[in-house]
C-alpha positions in Angstrom: 100.0 117.5 167.9 97.9 118.1 164.8 95.7 115.1 163.8 96.5 114.2 160.2 93.4 112.2 159.9 90.8 114.8 161.2 87.5 114.9 159.4 87.5 117.4 156.5 85.1 120.3 156.3 82.7 118.4 154.0 81.5 116.4 157.0 81.7 113.1 155.2 82.9 110.6 157.9 84.4 108.4 155.2 86.8 111.2 154.2 90.2 111.5 155.7 92.3 114.7 155.6 95.9 114.0 154.7 98.8 116.4 155.0 101.2 117.8 154.1 100.8 117.7 150.3 104.3 118.2 148.8 102.9 119.1 145.4 101.3 122.4 146.6 102.6 125.4 148.4 100.8 126.6 151.5 101.2 127.9 155.0 102.4 125.4 157.6 102.0 125.5 161.3 104.9 125.2 163.8 105.0 121.4 163.4 105.2 121.6 159.6 101.6 120.6 158.9 99.6 122.4 156.2 97.0 124.9 157.3 95.6 125.2 153.8 95.6 123.1 150.6 95.3 119.9 152.6 94.9 116.7 150.6 91.7 114.8 151.3 91.7 111.0 151.2 88.3 109.9 150.0 86.5 108.0 147.2 85.9 110.2 144.1 83.9 109.6 141.0 86.3 109.4 138.0 83.8 111.5 136.0 84.2 114.3 138.5 88.0 114.2 138.9 90.0 117.1 137.4 92.6 115.1 135.6 96.0 116.5 134.8 96.7 117.8 131.3 98.5 115.6 128.8 102.3 115.6 128.7 103.8 118.7 127.1 107.2 118.7 125.6 110.2 120.8 125.1 111.2 118.3 122.4 108.5 115.8 121.6 109.7 112.2 122.2 112.9 113.5 123.8 112.4 116.0 126.7 109.0 116.3 128.5 108.0 119.2 130.7 107.1 118.8 134.3 108.8 115.4 134.3 112.1 113.6 135.1 114.4 112.6 132.3 117.5 110.6 132.9 120.5 110.8 130.5 122.7 107.6 130.8 126.0 106.7 129.2 129.6 105.6 129.8 132.0 108.1 131.2 134.0 110.2 128.8 132.0 109.7 125.7 130.6 113.3 125.5 127.1 112.7 126.8 127.2 116.1 128.6 127.5 117.7 125.2 123.9 116.6 124.7 122.4 118.9 127.3 124.8 121.7 126.2 123.2 121.5 122.7 119.7 121.4 124.2 120.4 124.4 126.5 121.8 126.4 123.6 118.6 126.0 121.6 116.3 126.6 124.6 118.0 129.8 125.6 118.0 131.1 122.0 114.6 129.9 121.2 115.9 128.3 118.0 114.8 124.9 116.6 116.9 121.8 117.1 115.5 119.1 114.7 117.8 116.4 116.2 115.8 116.5 119.4 112.5 117.7 117.9 112.8 121.1 119.7 110.7 123.7 117.7 111.4 127.4 117.5 109.7 129.1 120.5 110.2 132.0 122.9 113.7 131.8 124.6 113.7 130.4 128.2 116.2 129.9 131.0 118.3 126.9 132.0 119.6 126.0 135.5 122.7 123.9 135.9 124.0 121.9 138.9 127.4 120.7 137.6 129.8 118.5 139.6 132.2 117.0 137.0 133.2 119.8 134.6 134.6 123.1 135.6 132.5 126.2 135.2 135.0 127.6 132.7 134.6 124.5 130.5 130.9 124.6 130.7 130.9 128.2 129.7 133.1 127.5 126.7 130.9 124.6 125.5 127.8 126.7 125.8 129.3 129.6 124.0 130.5 127.4 121.2 127.0 125.8 120.9 125.5 129.3 120.6 123.8 129.6 124.0 122.6 132.9 125.4 124.7 132.9 128.6 122.4 135.5 130.2 119.8 132.8 130.4 122.0 130.1 131.9 122.3 130.0 135.7 124.7 127.9 137.9 123.4 126.8 141.3 126.5 126.6 143.6 127.9 127.8 146.9 130.8 129.9 145.6 130.8 133.0 143.4 133.0 131.2 140.8 130.4 128.5 140.3 132.3 125.9 142.4 130.9 123.8 145.4 127.7 122.5 143.9 125.2 121.5 146.6 124.0 118.1 147.8 120.3 117.4 148.1 118.4 115.4 150.7 114.9 114.0 150.4 112.6 116.9 151.1 111.7 120.0 149.1 111.2 121.9 152.3 114.8 121.9 153.6 118.4 122.4 152.5 119.4 122.9 148.9 116.0 121.8 147.6 114.2 124.6 149.5 116.7 127.2 148.3 116.5 126.0 144.7 112.7 125.9 144.9 112.6 129.5 145.9 114.8 130.5 143.0 112.8 128.6 140.5 109.7 130.3 141.7 111.1 133.7 141.1 109.0 135.7 138.7 112.1 136.9 137.0 113.1 133.4 136.0 111.5 131.2 133.3 113.2 127.8 133.9 112.5 125.4 131.0 115.3 123.0 131.9 117.2 122.0 135.0 120.3 119.9 134.5 122.0 117.9 137.3 125.3 116.5 136.0 126.1 114.1 137.7 123.1 113.3 139.8 124.9 110.7 142.1 127.4 113.4 143.2 124.6 115.6 144.5 122.9 113.0 146.7 123.5 113.5 150.4 125.8 111.0 152.0 123.3 109.7 154.5 121.1 108.4 151.7 121.9 104.9 150.3 120.7 105.0 146.8 121.3 101.3 146.4 118.3 100.9 148.7 115.4 101.4 146.3 113.2 103.1 148.9 115.9 105.6 149.8 116.7 106.2 146.1 113.0 106.9 145.4 112.9 109.3 148.3 116.0 111.2 146.9 114.4 111.4 143.5 110.9 112.4 144.5 111.8 116.1 145.3 113.1 116.5 141.8 109.8 115.2 140.4 108.0 117.7 142.7 110.2 120.5 141.5 109.6 119.6 137.9 105.8 119.5 138.4 105.6 122.7 140.5 107.7 124.8 138.1 106.6 123.2 134.9 110.2 122.5 134.0 112.1 119.6 132.5 114.6 118.0 135.0 117.5 116.2 133.4 119.5 113.9 135.7 122.8 112.7 134.2 124.3 109.4 135.3 126.8 106.7 134.2 126.4 103.1 133.1 127.9 100.4 135.3 129.8 98.8 132.4 128.3 95.3 133.0 128.8 92.9 130.1 125.2 92.8 128.9 123.1 94.2 126.1 120.2 94.8 128.6 120.1 98.5 129.0 118.1 98.2 132.2 120.9 96.3 133.8 123.5 98.7 132.4 122.0 101.7 134.2 124.4 102.6 137.1 123.5 103.6 140.6 120.0 102.4 141.3 117.0 100.7 139.6 114.8 103.4 141.0 116.3 105.9 138.7 114.8 104.2 135.7 111.5 103.5 137.5 111.0 107.1 138.5 112.0 108.7 135.2 109.3 109.4 132.6 112.0 109.4 129.9 115.4 107.7 129.7 117.9 109.0 127.1 120.7 106.6 126.3 124.1 107.8 125.0 126.7 105.4 123.6 129.9 105.4 121.5 129.2 103.3 118.4 131.8 100.9 117.1 133.7 102.1 114.1 132.3 100.9 110.8 134.5 99.0 108.3 136.9 101.5 106.7 136.0 104.2 109.2 138.7 106.0 111.3 138.1 104.8 114.9 140.0 107.9 116.2 137.1 110.1 115.1 134.6 110.0 118.0 130.9 109.8 117.5 128.0 109.9 119.9 124.7 108.0 119.4 121.8 109.1 121.5 118.2 108.0 121.7 115.2 107.5 123.9 115.5 104.1 125.7 112.3 104.4 127.8 109.2 106.5 127.4 106.0 106.2 129.4 104.0 108.6 127.2 105.2 108.1 123.6 106.8 105.7 121.2 110.5 105.5 121.1 112.1 107.8 118.5 115.0 106.6 116.4 118.4 107.3 117.7 120.6 110.1 116.2 124.3 110.0 115.6 126.5 113.0 115.9 130.2 113.7 115.4 132.1 114.9 118.5 134.2 117.7 117.1 137.0 119.8 118.9 137.4 123.5 118.3 140.1 125.9 119.3 138.4 128.4 121.7 141.5 130.2 123.2 145.2 130.4 122.5 147.1 127.2 123.0 149.8 127.0 125.8 152.1 124.4 127.3 149.5 123.9 130.1 146.3 124.4 128.2 145.4 123.1 124.7 142.7 125.7 124.5 140.1 123.4 123.0 136.6 122.3 123.8 134.2 119.8 122.2 130.8 120.2 120.5 128.4 118.0 118.6 128.0 118.3 114.9 126.2 116.8 111.9 123.3 114.9 113.5 121.8 112.1 111.4 119.2 109.5 112.1 120.3 105.9 112.8 116.8 104.7 111.6 116.6 102.4 114.7 115.8 102.8 118.4 118.9 103.0 120.6 117.9 99.8 122.5 118.0 97.8 119.3 121.4 99.3 118.4 122.9 98.4 121.8 121.8 94.8 121.4 123.2 94.7 117.9 126.6 96.2 118.9 126.9 93.8 121.9 126.2 90.7 119.7 128.6 91.9 117.1 131.3 92.4 119.7 130.7 88.9 121.2 130.8 87.4 117.7 134.1 89.0 117.0 135.5 87.7 120.3 134.2 84.2 119.6 135.8 84.3 116.1 139.1 85.6 117.5 139.2 82.9 120.2 138.0 80.1 117.9 140.6 77.3 117.3 141.1 76.9 113.5 140.0 73.6 111.9 142.5 71.2 110.3 141.3 72.3 106.9 141.9 76.0 107.8 145.4 75.1 109.1 146.1 73.2 105.9 144.9 76.1 103.8 147.4 78.4 105.6 150.2 75.9 104.8 149.1 75.9 101.1 149.3 79.7 101.0 152.8 79.6 102.5 153.9 76.9 100.1 152.5 78.9 97.1 154.4 82.1 98.0 156.3 83.2 94.9 154.6 80.6 92.7 151.8 81.0 90.3 151.1 77.2 90.2 152.2 73.9 91.6 151.5 70.3 90.8 148.5 69.2 92.9 150.1 65.8 93.7 153.2 67.5 94.9 151.2 69.8 97.1 149.2 66.9 98.6 152.4 65.1 99.4 153.7 68.2 101.2 150.5 68.5 103.2 150.6 64.8 104.1 154.1 65.2 105.3 152.8 68.0 107.6 150.4 65.5 109.2 147.1 66.4 107.5 144.6 63.8 106.6 142.9 63.3 103.2 139.7 65.1 104.1 141.5 68.2 105.5 143.7 68.3 102.4 140.8 68.1 100.0 138.8 70.8 101.9 141.8 73.0 102.1 142.6 72.8 98.4 139.0 73.7 97.5 139.0 76.6 100.0 142.4 78.1 98.9 142.3 77.7 95.1 141.5 75.5 92.1 143.1 72.3 90.8 142.8 71.5 87.1 144.8 69.8 84.4 146.8 72.0 82.0 145.6 69.9 79.1 144.3 66.5 78.0 145.8 63.7 80.0 148.1 66.2 81.7 148.6 66.2 85.5 146.5 68.5 87.7 148.0 71.9 88.7 147.0 74.0 91.6 146.5 77.7 91.6 145.5 80.0 94.5 142.3 82.1 94.3 143.1 85.7 93.4 142.0 86.8 96.9 144.5 84.4 98.4 147.5 85.6 96.5 149.6 87.3 99.2 153.1 87.4 100.5 154.5 85.2 103.2 154.4 88.2 105.6 150.6 88.2 105.5 150.2 84.5 106.2 149.5 83.3 109.7 150.9 79.8 109.9 149.6 77.1 112.3 151.9 76.0 115.1 152.8 72.7 113.6 
């Protein structure tokens, strides 16, 4: 058996030859050991080390080359439309300001898709303006079905096959998309085990580095009741650890007066090891008619439109939305005070009246069981009490904002 720790050719007894090196191609002997390009374990002066180049980007702050990027979001919110939009601009070479993608020479995109049909993917890409000649589906069947599963080695199975395709001189892969990543992990790998998850992710990092391509792995959140995005990432903690960039997709709450039926998607970098976090962008999720409607097929597909900056990082927005939701729940579940209950009785009593004697109103509230403090606070909160003239009795009138019909009043259960 080949000795992995044989002395290297430099004759230094303190050097140890290591192999195989998964980051470099080379010839391997019958036992899978490298004959050439063997890594050498030794002390090296930092001043003499050939350091790797700085991170290069497809879209600065959004999509790095030669690295893993993870796209995370709840199911069904339209996060896959994000990579569709990216792919369209990459294959056309056109700029996409929303993701800082500049105009450049068109490049190819490789897709491993498990959740959407090939037909749906094609319609979305066409609608986004992609060059379909530059989009490649990696699958077992001619119709694009049966996406592969991947193990933990670049030298076997689907990884080996994909690696050979990406190395083809005819292909210029700028982006590889795996949607959804968890569906492509071989069943014998337990991704809840951090070590096994890292082993499953490592070949993707190798492929990204070897072919100078951006690898985008798409996954879902776990729907935990928390604003901590780290804890919301589904599947495994290793996914966030291994990724150089994490993009977070979310459905924002409807603003006051906004139609909640109009879906929107907010997307932003949640983690970046090499740059500051860019502000999130918000886009409308639109639906277009792409083929004739039938009883069995609405003939529509979705796309993203009208991007705009949210002027905040996505992490801050998620925390804010979570706190607003909790506050609304607390408000909805809060038991009203005696003064608030008394104010509701006042509004019911004043229905159809412009004014009422204050003394009469106080007597009515006392008869309902309210104390003096609750009555006084309720009168101040619901309206004003003043005499109609000198030495005249006090008269109560509701605030303008409190003038409403009995149908709009929620009475306490007393």
